[in-house]
Backbone as CSV, one residue per row, in Angstrom:
resi,resn,N_x,N_y,N_z,CA_x,CA_y,CA_z,C_x,C_y,C_z
1,MET,-18.223,-0.787,-4.329,-17.091,-1.130,-4.242,-16.364,0.043,-4.476
2,ALA,-16.465,0.922,-5.499,-15.837,2.118,-5.359,-15.819,2.829,-3.941
3,ASP,-16.752,3.209,-3.291,-16.671,3.674,-1.966,-15.935,2.800,-1.325
4,LEU,-16.118,1.444,-1.034,-15.159,0.975,-0.259,-13.675,0.930,-0.409
5,LYS,-13.421,1.048,-1.725,-11.889,1.195,-2.274,-11.536,2.619,-1.802
6,SER,-12.407,3.724,-1.775,-11.828,5.145,-1.444,-11.719,5.189,-0.106
7,GLN,-12.924,4.363,0.733,-12.843,4.349,2.378,-11.267,3.636,2.707
8,PHE,-10.875,2.553,1.995,-9.923,1.570,2.254,-8.361,2.557,1.905
9,GLU,-8.491,3.498,1.028,-7.450,4.038,0.754,-7.384,5.381,1.652
10,GLN,-8.663,5.853,2.182,-8.236,7.018,3.247,-7.927,6.449,4.295
11,ALA,-8.230,4.893,4.798,-7.811,4.468,6.025,-6.378,4.056,5.808
12,ALA,-5.560,4.019,4.975,-4.623,3.897,4.874,-3.488,4.807,4.933
13,LYS,-4.164,6.343,4.705,-3.687,7.192,4.928,-3.629,7.890,6.404
14,ASP,-4.900,7.346,7.017,-5.066,7.803,8.521,-4.432,7.032,9.543
15,VAL,-4.013,5.797,9.191,-3.233,4.983,9.885,-1.857,5.592,10.335
16,HIS,-1.451,6.679,9.489,-0.291,7.289,9.761,-0.342,8.297,10.632
17,SER,-1.226,8.852,10.789,-1.604,9.911,11.850,-2.494,9.496,13.137
18,LEU,-2.397,8.388,13.482,-2.830,7.894,14.624,-2.186,8.407,16.056
19,ASP,-2.862,8.932,17.016,-2.307,9.515,17.983,-1.334,8.652,18.779
20,GLU,-1.769,7.251,19.096,-0.855,6.469,19.604,-0.242,5.295,18.601
21,ARG,1.012,4.925,18.696,1.528,3.674,17.813,0.856,2.428,18.642
22,PRO,-0.018,1.814,17.613,-0.489,0.677,17.819,0.328,-0.553,18.394
23,ASP,0.190,-1.723,19.341,1.112,-2.614,19.709,1.500,-3.456,18.359
24,ASN,2.046,-4.439,18.531,3.091,-5.246,17.438,1.894,-5.981,16.840
25,ASP,1.127,-6.698,17.565,0.119,-7.352,17.208,-0.820,-7.074,16.177
26,THR,-1.232,-5.902,16.615,-2.059,-4.778,15.967,-1.356,-4.435,14.488
27,LEU,-0.270,-3.991,14.524,0.436,-3.551,13.413,0.574,-4.805,12.452
28,LEU,0.633,-5.756,13.078,0.902,-6.850,12.156,-0.589,-7.034,11.422
29,ARG,-1.651,-7.384,12.262,-2.829,-7.143,11.792,-3.246,-6.223,10.776
30,LEU,-2.688,-4.962,10.820,-3.273,-3.816,9.917,-2.385,-4.065,8.670
31,TYR,-1.120,-4.592,8.985,-0.571,-5.059,7.700,-0.969,-6.224,6.744
32,ALA,-1.355,-6.960,7.581,-1.758,-8.365,6.893,-3.301,-7.892,6.208
33,LEU,-4.064,-7.154,6.699,-5.080,-6.652,6.152,-5.189,-5.928,4.900
34,TYR,-4.094,-4.768,5.064,-4.014,-4.239,4.172,-3.321,-4.813,2.681
35,LYS,-2.431,-5.841,2.973,-1.786,-6.488,2.021,-2.913,-7.533,1.263
36,GLN,-3.572,-8.059,2.096,-4.821,-8.914,1.761,-5.915,-8.189,0.871
37,GLY,-6.047,-7.053,1.377,-7.019,-6.014,0.716,-6.562,-5.577,-0.651
38,SER,-5.284,-5.100,-0.696,-4.925,-4.603,-1.933,-4.043,-5.402,-2.844
39,GLU,-3.568,-6.832,-2.671,-3.176,-7.733,-3.175,-3.935,-9.057,-3.138
40,GLY,-4.352,-9.352,-2.230,-5.117,-10.641,-2.169,-4.106,-11.728,-1.579
41,ASP,-4.302,-12.883,-2.130,-3.402,-13.825,-1.178,-2.074,-13.854,-1.340
42,VAL,-1.320,-14.218,-0.031,-0.188,-13.875,-0.263,0.730,-14.793,-1.350
43,THR,1.965,-14.349,-1.741,2.697,-14.848,-2.854,4.252,-14.791,-2.636
44,GLY,4.772,-15.496,-3.221,6.161,-15.443,-3.231,6.775,-16.234,-2.109
45,PRO,8.056,-16.811,-1.814,8.619,-17.479,-0.844,8.747,-16.877,0.471
46,LYS,8.478,-17.666,1.503,8.606,-17.142,3.090,10.088,-16.796,3.149
47,PRO,10.021,-15.658,3.842,11.548,-14.819,4.082,12.240,-15.738,4.923
48,GLY,13.573,-15.528,4.767,14.380,-16.656,5.532,14.306,-16.666,7.068
49,PHE,14.923,-17.416,7.997,14.819,-17.832,9.322,15.459,-16.917,10.228
50,PHE,16.248,-15.999,9.721,16.440,-14.872,10.391,16.005,-13.506,9.898
51,ASP,15.370,-13.570,9.234,14.344,-12.050,8.995,13.239,-12.398,9.841
52,PHE,13.317,-12.054,11.306,12.193,-12.225,11.867,10.916,-11.270,11.770
53,VAL,11.168,-10.261,11.173,10.207,-9.036,10.867,9.173,-9.619,9.751
54,GLY,10.209,-10.070,8.748,9.691,-10.275,7.421,8.800,-11.561,7.455
55,THR,9.376,-12.535,8.583,8.649,-13.670,8.609,7.270,-13.417,9.343
56,ALA,7.326,-13.016,10.090,6.076,-12.422,11.068,5.168,-11.728,10.245
57,LYS,5.613,-10.618,9.096,4.642,-10.303,8.360,3.929,-11.338,7.050
58,TYR,4.814,-11.799,6.918,4.487,-13.212,5.870,3.505,-14.314,6.383
59,GLU,3.611,-14.629,7.791,2.899,-15.729,8.358,1.582,-14.871,8.668
60,ALA,1.560,-13.480,9.159,0.281,-12.782,9.386,-0.599,-12.807,8.254
61,TRP,0.195,-12.273,6.912,-0.707,-12.296,5.586,-1.131,-13.509,5.408
62,ALA,-0.449,-14.809,5.348,-0.864,-15.969,5.082,-2.086,-16.618,5.685
63,LYS,-2.222,-16.182,6.967,-3.416,-16.317,7.600,-4.659,-16.241,7.262
64,LEU,-4.711,-15.119,6.341,-5.686,-14.440,5.845,-6.187,-15.142,4.280
65,ALA,-5.230,-15.991,4.140,-5.560,-16.567,2.698,-6.862,-17.164,2.595
66,GLY,-7.285,-16.662,1.491,-9.108,-17.284,1.197,-9.967,-16.048,1.491
67,THR,-9.512,-15.072,2.282,-10.423,-13.965,2.512,-10.481,-13.170,1.555
68,SER,-11.470,-12.547,1.212,-11.695,-11.741,-0.326,-11.249,-10.578,0.236
69,GLN,-10.862,-9.903,-1.030,-10.286,-8.474,-0.902,-11.287,-7.623,-0.460
70,ASP,-12.700,-7.504,-0.730,-13.454,-6.748,-0.266,-13.696,-6.827,1.640
71,ASP,-13.676,-7.986,1.847,-13.849,-8.252,3.020,-12.524,-7.718,3.883
72,ALA,-11.375,-7.813,3.391,-10.077,-7.588,4.190,-10.361,-6.002,4.336
73,MET,-10.750,-5.382,3.020,-10.783,-3.759,3.195,-11.599,-3.536,4.059
74,THR,-12.871,-4.053,4.320,-13.955,-3.881,5.171,-13.240,-4.076,6.637
75,LYS,-12.587,-5.071,6.736,-11.880,-4.983,8.271,-10.979,-4.129,8.248
76,TYR,-10.092,-3.783,7.351,-8.958,-2.546,7.369,-9.651,-1.405,8.224
77,VAL,-10.700,-1.037,7.315,-11.232,0.262,7.574,-11.781,0.152,8.926
78,ALA,-12.671,-0.865,9.421,-13.066,-0.889,10.453,-12.060,-0.745,11.851
79,LEU,-10.860,-1.340,11.536,-10.060,-1.303,12.584,-9.272,-0.227,12.849
80,VAL,-9.024,0.269,11.518,-8.219,1.866,11.621,-9.387,2.789,12.486
81,GLY,-10.690,2.809,12.024,-11.695,3.656,12.834,-11.671,3.230,14.228
82,LYS,-11.278,1.909,14.587,-11.398,1.724,15.989,-10.146,2.428,16.424
83,LEU,-9.236,2.408,16.105,-7.849,2.830,16.500,-8.005,4.639,16.857
84,ARG,-8.550,5.184,15.648,-8.924,6.514,15.791,-9.685,7.050,16.772
85,GLY,-10.337,5.927,17.238,-11.487,6.372,18.340,-12.627,7.054,17.747
């Protein structure tokens, strides 16, 4: 568990030094996996209708409801690794 946590934290740092900026769908996936891995299921009210970015992030995270934090961390680490090449 501690090893997964350290890999997750390192991936969170590595994502900021990618050679190319990922496309928006990938960025949303990264965001959702990070939030699910670090906080668990989405909480709080959905952002307002005109907050398009906030709504997209909320919905991407909400799709992962029920995913364990360990599973989300594992998928996040794998996705960052894939993006790094």
